[in-house]
Biotite code that builds the C-alpha atoms (Angstrom):
import biotite.structure as struc

atoms = struc.array([
    struc.Atom([0.000, 0.000, 0.000], chain_id="A", res_id=1, res_name="MET", atom_name="CA", element="C"),
    struc.Atom([1.434, 3.324, -1.065], chain_id="A", res_id=2, res_name="GLU", atom_name="CA", element="C"),
    struc.Atom([0.996, 6.508, 0.999], chain_id="A", res_id=3, res_name="PRO", atom_name="CA", element="C"),
    struc.Atom([-1.524, 7.877, -1.518], chain_id="A", res_id=4, res_name="SER", atom_name="CA", element="C"),
    struc.Atom([-3.540, 4.640, -1.310], chain_id="A", res_id=5, res_name="GLN", atom_name="CA", element="C"),
    struc.Atom([-3.531, 4.801, 2.481], chain_id="A", res_id=6, res_name="PHE", atom_name="CA", element="C"),
    struc.Atom([-4.786, 8.381, 2.407], chain_id="A", res_id=7, res_name="ARG", atom_name="CA", element="C"),
    struc.Atom([-7.438, 7.462, -0.181], chain_id="A", res_id=8, res_name="ALA", atom_name="CA", element="C"),
    struc.Atom([-8.569, 4.562, 2.047], chain_id="A", res_id=9, res_name="TRP", atom_name="CA", element="C"),
    struc.Atom([-8.885, 6.879, 5.057], chain_id="A", res_id=10, res_name="ARG", atom_name="CA", element="C"),
    struc.Atom([-10.859, 9.449, 3.100], chain_id="A", res_id=11, res_name="LYS", atom_name="CA", element="C"),
    struc.Atom([-13.099, 6.800, 1.512], chain_id="A", res_id=12, res_name="SER", atom_name="CA", element="C"),
    struc.Atom([-13.983, 5.615, 5.019], chain_id="A", res_id=13, res_name="MET", atom_name="CA", element="C"),
    struc.Atom([-14.792, 9.197, 6.028], chain_id="A", res_id=14, res_name="GLY", atom_name="CA", element="C"),
    struc.Atom([-12.168, 9.166, 8.795], chain_id="A", res_id=15, res_name="TYR", atom_name="CA", element="C"),
    struc.Atom([-10.182, 12.138, 9.948], chain_id="A", res_id=16, res_name="LYS", atom_name="CA", element="C"),
    struc.Atom([-6.576, 11.279, 10.836], chain_id="A", res_id=17, res_name="GLN", atom_name="CA", element="C"),
    struc.Atom([-7.397, 11.077, 14.548], chain_id="A", res_id=18, res_name="LYS", atom_name="CA", element="C"),
    struc.Atom([-10.320, 8.709, 13.962], chain_id="A", res_id=19, res_name="GLU", atom_name="CA", element="C"),
    struc.Atom([-8.266, 6.483, 11.646], chain_id="A", res_id=20, res_name="ALA", atom_name="CA", element="C"),
    struc.Atom([-5.591, 6.310, 14.337], chain_id="A", res_id=21, res_name="ALA", atom_name="CA", element="C"),
    struc.Atom([-8.155, 5.312, 16.963], chain_id="A", res_id=22, res_name="GLU", atom_name="CA", element="C"),
    struc.Atom([-9.717, 2.651, 14.727], chain_id="A", res_id=23, res_name="ARG", atom_name="CA", element="C"),
    struc.Atom([-6.303, 1.203, 13.828], chain_id="A", res_id=24, res_name="LEU", atom_name="CA", element="C"),
    struc.Atom([-4.921, 1.410, 17.383], chain_id="A", res_id=25, res_name="GLY", atom_name="CA", element="C"),
    struc.Atom([-2.199, 3.861, 16.376], chain_id="A", res_id=26, res_name="LEU", atom_name="CA", element="C"),
    struc.Atom([-1.082, 7.356, 17.255], chain_id="A", res_id=27, res_name="LYS", atom_name="CA", element="C"),
    struc.Atom([-2.246, 10.154, 14.958], chain_id="A", res_id=28, res_name="LYS", atom_name="CA", element="C"),
    struc.Atom([1.391, 10.891, 14.177], chain_id="A", res_id=29, res_name="ARG", atom_name="CA", element="C"),
    struc.Atom([1.807, 7.403, 12.615], chain_id="A", res_id=30, res_name="MET", atom_name="CA", element="C"),
    struc.Atom([-1.139, 8.096, 10.322], chain_id="A", res_id=31, res_name="ILE", atom_name="CA", element="C"),
    struc.Atom([0.640, 11.270, 9.238], chain_id="A", res_id=32, res_name="GLN", atom_name="CA", element="C"),
    struc.Atom([3.881, 9.356, 8.586], chain_id="A", res_id=33, res_name="TYR", atom_name="CA", element="C"),
    struc.Atom([2.047, 6.697, 6.575], chain_id="A", res_id=34, res_name="TYR", atom_name="CA", element="C"),
    struc.Atom([0.321, 9.337, 4.466], chain_id="A", res_id=35, res_name="GLU", atom_name="CA", element="C"),
    struc.Atom([3.522, 11.274, 3.902], chain_id="A", res_id=36, res_name="LYS", atom_name="CA", element="C"),
    struc.Atom([5.582, 8.157, 3.239], chain_id="A", res_id=37, res_name="GLY", atom_name="CA", element="C"),
    struc.Atom([8.533, 9.223, 5.332], chain_id="A", res_id=38, res_name="ASP", atom_name="CA", element="C"),
    struc.Atom([9.628, 10.027, 8.858], chain_id="A", res_id=39, res_name="ARG", atom_name="CA", element="C"),
    struc.Atom([12.475, 12.468, 9.360], chain_id="A", res_id=40, res_name="ASP", atom_name="CA", element="C"),
    struc.Atom([13.562, 11.954, 5.753], chain_id="A", res_id=41, res_name="GLY", atom_name="CA", element="C"),
    struc.Atom([13.557, 8.143, 5.975], chain_id="A", res_id=42, res_name="LYS", atom_name="CA", element="C"),
    struc.Atom([10.985, 6.038, 4.103], chain_id="A", res_id=43, res_name="PRO", atom_name="CA", element="C"),
    struc.Atom([8.144, 4.579, 6.156], chain_id="A", res_id=44, res_name="VAL", atom_name="CA", element="C"),
    struc.Atom([6.536, 1.319, 5.083], chain_id="A", res_id=45, res_name="GLU", atom_name="CA", element="C"),
    struc.Atom([2.959, 0.624, 6.074], chain_id="A", res_id=46, res_name="ILE", atom_name="CA", element="C"),
    struc.Atom([3.105, -2.703, 7.951], chain_id="A", res_id=47, res_name="PRO", atom_name="CA", element="C"),
    struc.Atom([1.117, -5.689, 6.747], chain_id="A", res_id=48, res_name="LYS", atom_name="CA", element="C"),
    struc.Atom([-0.862, -5.692, 10.002], chain_id="A", res_id=49, res_name="SER", atom_name="CA", element="C"),
    struc.Atom([-2.032, -2.123, 9.322], chain_id="A", res_id=50, res_name="VAL", atom_name="CA", element="C"),
    struc.Atom([-2.854, -2.936, 5.685], chain_id="A", res_id=51, res_name="ARG", atom_name="CA", element="C"),
    struc.Atom([-4.919, -5.928, 6.825], chain_id="A", res_id=52, res_name="LEU", atom_name="CA", element="C"),
    struc.Atom([-6.651, -3.827, 9.484], chain_id="A", res_id=53, res_name="ALA", atom_name="CA", element="C"),
    struc.Atom([-7.563, -1.263, 6.804], chain_id="A", res_id=54, res_name="CYS", atom_name="CA", element="C"),
    struc.Atom([-9.090, -4.046, 4.731], chain_id="A", res_id=55, res_name="TYR", atom_name="CA", element="C"),
    struc.Atom([-11.008, -5.430, 7.717], chain_id="A", res_id=56, res_name="ALA", atom_name="CA", element="C"),
    struc.Atom([-12.400, -2.016, 8.610], chain_id="A", res_id=57, res_name="LEU", atom_name="CA", element="C"),
    struc.Atom([-13.457, -1.454, 5.007], chain_id="A", res_id=58, res_name="SER", atom_name="CA", element="C"),
    struc.Atom([-15.416, -4.745, 5.223], chain_id="A", res_id=59, res_name="LYS", atom_name="CA", element="C"),
    struc.Atom([-17.139, -3.705, 8.463], chain_id="A", res_id=60, res_name="GLY", atom_name="CA", element="C"),
    struc.Atom([-14.990, -5.762, 10.832], chain_id="A", res_id=61, res_name="ILE", atom_name="CA", element="C"),
    struc.Atom([-13.955, -3.661, 13.804], chain_id="A", res_id=62, res_name="SER", atom_name="CA", element="C"),
    struc.Atom([-12.613, -6.343, 16.160], chain_id="A", res_id=63, res_name="ASP", atom_name="CA", element="C"),
    struc.Atom([-11.708, -10.024, 16.296], chain_id="A", res_id=64, res_name="PHE", atom_name="CA", element="C"),
    struc.Atom([-11.874, -12.150, 19.420], chain_id="A", res_id=65, res_name="ASP", atom_name="CA", element="C"),
    struc.Atom([-10.125, -15.238, 18.047], chain_id="A", res_id=66, res_name="GLY", atom_name="CA", element="C"),
    struc.Atom([-13.326, -17.159, 17.384], chain_id="A", res_id=67, res_name="GLU", atom_name="CA", element="C"),
    struc.Atom([-14.228, -18.409, 13.929], chain_id="A", res_id=68, res_name="LYS", atom_name="CA", element="C"),
    struc.Atom([-16.170, -15.597, 12.236], chain_id="A", res_id=69, res_name="PRO", atom_name="CA", element="C"),
    struc.Atom([-19.733, -16.209, 11.181], chain_id="A", res_id=70, res_name="LEU", atom_name="CA", element="C"),
    struc.Atom([-20.439, -16.358, 7.457], chain_id="A", res_id=71, res_name="LYS", atom_name="CA", element="C"),
    struc.Atom([-22.276, -13.314, 6.241], chain_id="A", res_id=72, res_name="LEU", atom_name="CA", element="C"),
    struc.Atom([-25.191, -13.858, 3.911], chain_id="A", res_id=73, res_name="GLU", atom_name="CA", element="C"),
    struc.Atom([-25.124, -11.405, 1.049], chain_id="A", res_id=74, res_name="LEU", atom_name="CA", element="C"),
])
């Protein structure tokens, strides 16, 4: 996930940076680093765990307790 994709995800979800941070369990500053793509001039990679959490949130999953998820009927 590129910084521009991360920012587009956040905006598509209607989250402000602070809300995205809260939903992802991060500090607002990390959201800013991910969107900028660097921290103090060094590249910042968006971790797989954050990318997966973005996907889960976009699918309406806000938490996971370790139990097998129920199948959703569409």
